[in-house]
N, C-alpha and C positions, 0 to 999 in steps of 0.2 A: 772356694770358688770357680776350681775347672768343672765342676759340674753344674755350678747355675752356667757357666761360659758356652759349656758343651750344647745343656739345652737350649741355650737364645742361637748357638748355631745354626742348629736343628731345625731351630723355625723361622728364622730369617735367612740364611746359608749365606751368611756372613757375617765375619765381628773383626770388627781393624782394631790393633796393636797401635797404641801411638808411642812414634817413634822409628815404627819394624814395618805395617803393612798388613798388609789381612788375609787372612784365613778365608777363602773362598768354598763353598761346597757345592759340586755342581751332582743334578741325583741322573740315574738311570732310568726307568721306564722299570715294571716287575714283568717281566718273563715267566709263559706258560710250557712246563716241564710235561711232552707229551707220556713221558717214558717213566716217570717216578706217578703223573697225574698230581703236580702239584704246581700252585701257581707261588714264583720266587717271587722275593722282597727286592722292591726297590733297591739295588745295589749305587752304593755315595765314591765319587773317588777326589780328594782335595789337591788346593793348589796355592799358593801362595802370589799374592801380586803386591809389588813395592808401592805402588804408584799411589798408593792413596791410605793413610794412616790415623784418618781424626774420626772419629765416634763422633757420633749425632746425638740427641739428646734421650733418646729413645733406650739407646743401649743402659743409662745411667739410672732411666726412670725403672728399667726392668730389675737392674741390681737391687736400687734400694728395695723392692715392693719384694721380691725375694728374702733379699736377708732383715728388711724389717729396720731398714734406716733410713733417714735423709739423702736426697739429691749429693748431695754435697760432700757427706759423708762416703758414699757410692764412689762418687770421681775422685776424692782420695785414694780410696780404697783400690780403682783401676790403675791409675795412671803408678800407683806402689807398683801393683803387679807389674805393668809394663816396664818400669825404669830395671824389675829383678829377671825380666825377662832377657832384657838389651844387658845386661849387667855381664850373665850367663853365659850368655851367647859371643858375646867379646872376649870373653875369660878364656872360655871352655871349647867354645867354636859350635857349640850347640845347647837345645832345654830342652825340655822333654814336657809335653801337652800331656798331662795323666788324659787318660779314655781314649787320648784323638790317633796322636800323633808326635815326631822331633822335628824341630825347629831344626837347621842346621844352618854355616856360613860353610864357605869355599873359601879359599886361594884368595880369589879376587874380590871376598866383601858383600858376594850374591847368596842373601837369603833364600831357602829354599825350605819345605814342607814336606816330610815322608810320614804319609800316614800310616800307620798302623790297625786299622780296620778298613772293614768293603763295605757291609753292612752293617749297620746297630744289630746290639744283643737282641734289641726288642721286637725287634721285627726277625718275624721266622716265617719259612714254607708253611703253607696252608695245604689242605688237600684238596682238588678239584675234579671235580667228577662229570664229564658228560652227561645234561640233561638232555632227550629227545622227547618230546609229547608230541605224538603220531597225531593226534586229533587237533592240534594246534593249526588256527585258523589267521595268515597272514597276509599281508598285498606285496605283488610282486608287480615290477614294472614290464610289460613285452611290451616291446614294440614305443608306440609311443603313446599304448594305455594301461592299465592302471587291472592288473585282476585276481583273485585268490592263488590261494595255492591250491584250494581244493576242483576251481574249475577248471588249474590246469591236469589235473589229477584228471577230472573223469575226460577232457577233449583226450590227453595222449591212452588213456582205456577206448575209446573210442574205436570199435573194429576196424581197420583200411579197407579201403577195395580193392584184391588182391587183380594180380595179371589176369590168373584163367578162368575167376569168377567174372570177368568183365567178357573175356570169347566168349564163354557159353549163352550171354546177356546179349550179345548183339548176332551170334548165329540166332537164336530163340528170336527175334524181330523180322531177321532175314528169310525165316522160315517162314510166319505171318505173313509176312507181306507176300511173298511169291503164293501162297494160301490162297490169300485175294486175289491175286490177279491172277492164278487159275478157276478160279470161283467165275469172277466179272467173263472172260473168254466162255465158258461154260453156259454162262447164263445170256449171252447174247450170240452164239452158234447154232446151241441147242445142247442138250444134253445126250447125244449119243460119238461113235465112235468114227462115225465121219466128219467130226468137227475137230479134230486130233489133228488134222493133215490137212492138204491146200485144195482147195473145192475150187477153183479157179479154171474158169471153161478158157480154150486158150484155140485158136482156128489158126487149123494148119493149110496154108497154100498148096494148091496143085501147080 
């Protein structure tokens, strides 16, 4: 009976026990352990909810299908099972739930569930190797535009214009401009030495 009920609990995350309450299962997601290069399986923790103890029809349908018996017989068997748990709790103050943990009753009459497992035996860590696809193409959101990783690689690979390169380009343009001005001056004044000086005649009063 316990193996079937445990399977139902893992499938449905809870199992009500008439007259007692409900064992609830909460799952924690799988985690990646980079140090061992493995993915750890999901972990589980259990708690007991005393405010709900009414099984629904799905539980009895499940039990009848698993044991190949009628729904009525499944109902009768489960009620007998719940009665034996209550009786054991009242007498011994604890009742083991095989493969899962122990139900315990404290001095105030409150029932608690102590789980004996955190991860089922059929969940084991699996190896996880990081795979890098160097030439894989994918889309990136840059600002408000979508670009591919190849476009961004080409953009970052472009050679920037350095400050010293910009300086000599400005100097070259200034030299060309100066040469054009000199050529214009000599072409208008004549190609002779006197053209380099001031040829304006000044009258001196006596």
